[in-house]
C-alpha positions in Angstrom: 7.1 11.9 2.0 4.3 9.2 1.8 5.6 5.7 1.2 4.2 2.2 0.8 6.1 -0.8 2.2 5.0 -3.6 -0.2 6.8 -6.5 1.4 6.9 -6.5 5.2 6.7 -9.5 7.6 4.9 -7.8 10.4 4.5 -11.1 12.3 8.3 -11.0 12.9 8.4 -7.4 14.1 7.4 -5.4 17.2 4.8 -2.7 17.4 7.6 -0.2 17.8 8.4 -0.7 14.1 4.9 0.4 13.2 5.3 3.5 15.4 8.6 4.4 13.8 7.3 3.8 10.2 4.2 5.9 10.9 6.5 8.8 12.0 8.6 8.5 8.9 5.9 8.5 6.2 4.9 4.9 5.7 1.1 4.8 5.2 0.7 1.1 4.3 2.4 -2.3 4.5 1.6 -5.5 2.7 2.5 -8.8 4.4 3.3 -11.9 2.3 2.8 -15.4 3.8 6.1 -16.4 5.2 8.1 -19.3 6.6 7.7 -19.6 10.4 11.4 -20.3 11.1 10.5 -24.1 11.1 8.5 -26.3 8.8 4.8 -26.5 9.8 3.3 -30.0 9.9 -0.5 -29.4 9.8 -2.8 -27.6 7.4 -4.6 -26.0 10.3 -1.4 -24.3 11.4 -1.3 -22.5 8.0 -5.0 -21.6 8.2 -4.6 -20.0 11.6 -1.6 -18.1 10.4 -3.6 -16.8 7.4 -6.2 -15.7 9.9 -3.6 -13.9 12.0 -2.2 -11.9 9.1 -5.6 -11.2 7.5 -7.6 -10.4 10.6 -5.5 -9.5 13.6 -2.5 -7.8 12.1 -4.5 -5.0 10.4 -5.8 -4.0 13.8 -2.3 -3.8 15.2 -1.2 -1.6 12.3 -4.3 0.6 12.6 -3.3 1.6 16.1 -0.5 3.6 14.4 -2.5 4.9 11.4 -1.0 2.4 9.0 -3.1 0.3 6.5 -2.3 -3.4 6.4 -3.0 -5.9 3.6 -1.6 -9.4 3.1 -1.1 -12.4 0.8 -1.6 -16.2 1.4 0.5 -19.1 0.2 2.6 -22.0 1.2 6.1 -20.6 1.4 8.6 -22.2 -1.0 10.7 -23.5 1.9 7.7 -25.7 2.9 6.5 -26.6 -0.6 8.6 -29.8 -0.7 5.7 -31.4 1.3 3.3 -31.9 -1.6 0.5 -33.5 0.3 0.4 -30.7 2.9 0.7 -28.0 0.3 -2.2 -29.4 -1.7 -4.5 -29.4 1.3 -3.6 -25.8 2.1 -4.1 -24.8 -1.5 -7.6 -26.2 -1.4 -8.5 -24.0 1.5 -6.9 -20.8 0.2 -9.8 -19.5 -2.0 -11.9 -18.8 1.1 -9.2 -16.2 2.1 -9.5 -14.5 -1.2 -12.8 -13.2 0.0 -11.3 -11.4 3.0 -11.1 -7.6 2.6 -7.3 -7.4 3.3 -6.1 -10.3 1.2 -4.6 -9.2 -2.2 -3.5 -12.5 -3.8 -1.2 -15.4 -3.7 2.3 -15.0 -2.3 4.9 -15.4 -1.6 5.1 -18.5 -3.7 8.1 -19.4 -5.9 11.2 -21.6 -5.5 13.8 -22.2 -2.8 15.9 -25.1 -4.1 14.0 -25.6 -7.4 13.2 -29.2 -6.7 10.5 -31.0 -8.7 8.1 -30.8 -5.8 8.7 -27.1 -5.4 8.1 -26.5 -9.1 4.9 -28.5 -9.0 3.5 -26.6 -6.0 4.7 -23.2 -7.4 2.8 -23.9 -10.6 -0.3 -25.0 -8.6 -0.2 -21.6 -6.8 0.0 -19.7 -10.0 -2.8 -21.7 -11.6 -5.0 -21.1 -8.5 -4.3 -17.3 -8.7 -5.1 -17.2 -12.4 -8.4 -19.1 -11.8 -9.5 -16.7 -9.1 -8.0 -13.6 -10.8 -5.6 -12.9 -8.0 -2.3 -11.0 -8.0 0.9 -13.1 -7.5 4.0 -12.5 -5.5 7.0 -14.7 -6.4 10.0 -15.5 -4.2 13.3 -16.2 -6.0 16.0 -18.2 -4.3 18.9 -16.7 -2.4 22.6 -16.4 -3.2 24.1 -19.1 -5.5 20.7 -20.4 -6.5 19.3 -17.0 -7.6 20.1 -17.2 -11.3 19.1 -20.8 -11.8 15.9 -20.4 -9.7 14.9 -17.2 -11.5 15.4 -18.8 -14.9 13.3 -21.8 -13.7 10.5 -19.5 -12.5 10.4 -17.7 -15.9 10.5 -21.1 -17.7 7.5 -22.3 -15.7 5.5 -19.1 -16.2 6.2 -19.1 -19.9 4.4 -22.4 -20.3 1.3 -21.1 -18.5 -1.6 -18.8 -19.4 -0.7 -15.9 -17.1 -1.1 -12.2 -17.0 2.5 -10.8 -16.5 1.3 -7.4 -15.4 -0.4 -9.0 -12.4 2.8 -10.9 -11.3 5.6 -9.5 -9.2 8.9 -11.4 -9.2 10.8 -10.4 -6.0 14.4 -10.4 -4.7 15.9 -9.6 -8.1 19.5 -8.6 -8.3 21.9 -7.4 -10.9 22.0 -10.7 -12.8 18.2 -11.3 -12.8 16.6 -7.8 -13.0 16.5 -7.5 -16.8 15.4 -11.0 -17.6 12.4 -10.8 -15.3 11.2 -7.3 -16.3 11.9 -7.8 -20.0 9.5 -10.7 -19.8 6.7 -8.3 -18.8 6.6 -8.9 -15.1 7.0 -6.4 -12.2 10.2 -6.8 -10.3 11.1 -6.2 -6.7 14.4 -5.4 -5.0 14.5 -6.5 -1.4 16.9 -4.5 0.8 18.8 -6.4 3.6 21.8 -5.4 5.7 23.7 -8.7 4.8 22.0 -10.7 2.0 20.0 -9.8 -1.1 20.3 -6.2 -2.2 21.7 -3.1 -0.4 20.2 0.4 -0.8 23.2 1.4 -2.9 22.9 -1.5 -5.3 19.2 -0.9 -5.7 19.9 2.7 -6.6 22.5 1.5 -9.1 19.9 -0.7 -10.7 17.4 2.1 -11.0 20.1 4.3 -12.4 20.8 1.7 -15.1 17.3 0.4 -15.9 14.8 3.1 -14.7 11.9 2.4 -12.4 9.1 1.3 -14.6 7.4 -1.8 -13.0 9.9 -1.7 -10.1 9.0 -2.2 -6.4 11.5 -1.5 -3.7 11.0 -3.1 -0.3 12.9 -3.9 2.9 11.0 -7.0 3.8 12.0 -7.4 7.5 11.8 -10.9 9.0 13.3 -13.3 11.6 16.9 -12.8 10.7 19.2 -9.7 10.3 16.9 -7.2 8.7 15.8 -3.6 8.9 12.5 -2.2 7.7 14.1 1.2 7.5 16.5 0.3 4.7 13.9 1.5 2.4 14.4 5.0 3.9 18.2 4.6 3.4 17.5 3.9 -0.3 15.4 7.1 -0.5 18.3 9.1 1.0 20.8 7.4 -1.4 18.7 8.3 -4.3 18.3 11.9 -3.1 22.1 12.1 -3.0 22.1 11.1 -6.7 19.8 13.9 -7.7 16.4 12.1 -7.9 13.6 14.7 -7.4 10.9 14.4 -4.7 8.4 13.7 -7.5 10.5 10.8 -8.8 10.9 9.4 -5.3 7.2 9.5 -4.7 6.7 7.8 -8.0 9.1 5.0 -7.0 8.2 4.5 -3.3 4.5 5.3 -3.2 3.0 5.2 -6.7 4.6 2.1 -8.1 3.3 -0.1 -5.2 -0.1 1.7 -5.5 -0.1 0.9 -9.3 0.7 -2.8 -8.9 -1.4 -3.5 -5.8 -4.2 -1.4 -7.0 -5.0 -3.9 -9.7 -6.8 -5.6 -6.8 -9.7 -3.2 -6.0 -9.3 -4.0 -2.3 -6.1 -1.9 -2.3 -7.7 1.6 -2.4 -4.7 3.8 -2.0 -4.4 5.8 -5.2 -1.1 7.0 -6.8 -0.2 10.6 -6.0 -0.2 12.8 -9.1 3.3 14.0 -9.8 4.8 16.1 -12.5 8.4 15.6 -13.7 10.8 18.4 -12.8 13.4 19.7 -15.3 12.1 17.6 -18.1 12.6 14.3 -16.3 10.2 11.6 -17.3 8.6 9.4 -14.6 9.8 5.9 -15.0 13.3 7.0 -16.0 16.4 7.8 -13.9 
């Protein structure tokens, strides 16, 4: 089965992951700009990092037949530094011209401080000005609900296109509020934090999969890019058809990301089995 991994931090992984993903049906990965494990001090550090994920990383993925795209942003964990963030933001439009850059992300909130909110809004304004897609990080654990509400409050006061915005890391208490506001939502699968394959399947059972993106991220901490495959298996056990799984794990990412013409992987035409309607459980 062909799959797209829409949120994958390749910089934190080895080439062996590419090899294993290629052998298990992954045809493309998309890498959001990420925290380096420490707070960067200089704008040039960000710019070199953007070059790495937009120029070098696609060549590493291509060795295994996998397409690689990326996003650029100042990660919310570093957005507390307003001056640094503003300098990086000023330089970001040059990266929008690169053939592998799809938009602004991951921006969003970490602790929902005034500085973070200001820089998050500046990211979204920049994306709207340049007609870019947006990927939004929502906080972890106890701050999830408050941070997600704050994200939605900020967006509501802006002139945005909800269909071009993806709010990631939703869970049971934030899924409906984000999608009901017209945005795409993402469930990020982790072995410890965020969402498990079983919980993601429960949410699809409950809400359907229209405007839903399932990813397994993979980063510096305990993480596993193959949790997305575990989610496929869990949903097979629950009776989802192959057509529905293709629609969820290949076509939905292709639909959202394909709003940027640089992403040229088309959805696979599927026909519902036994009267099932795509977009429903």
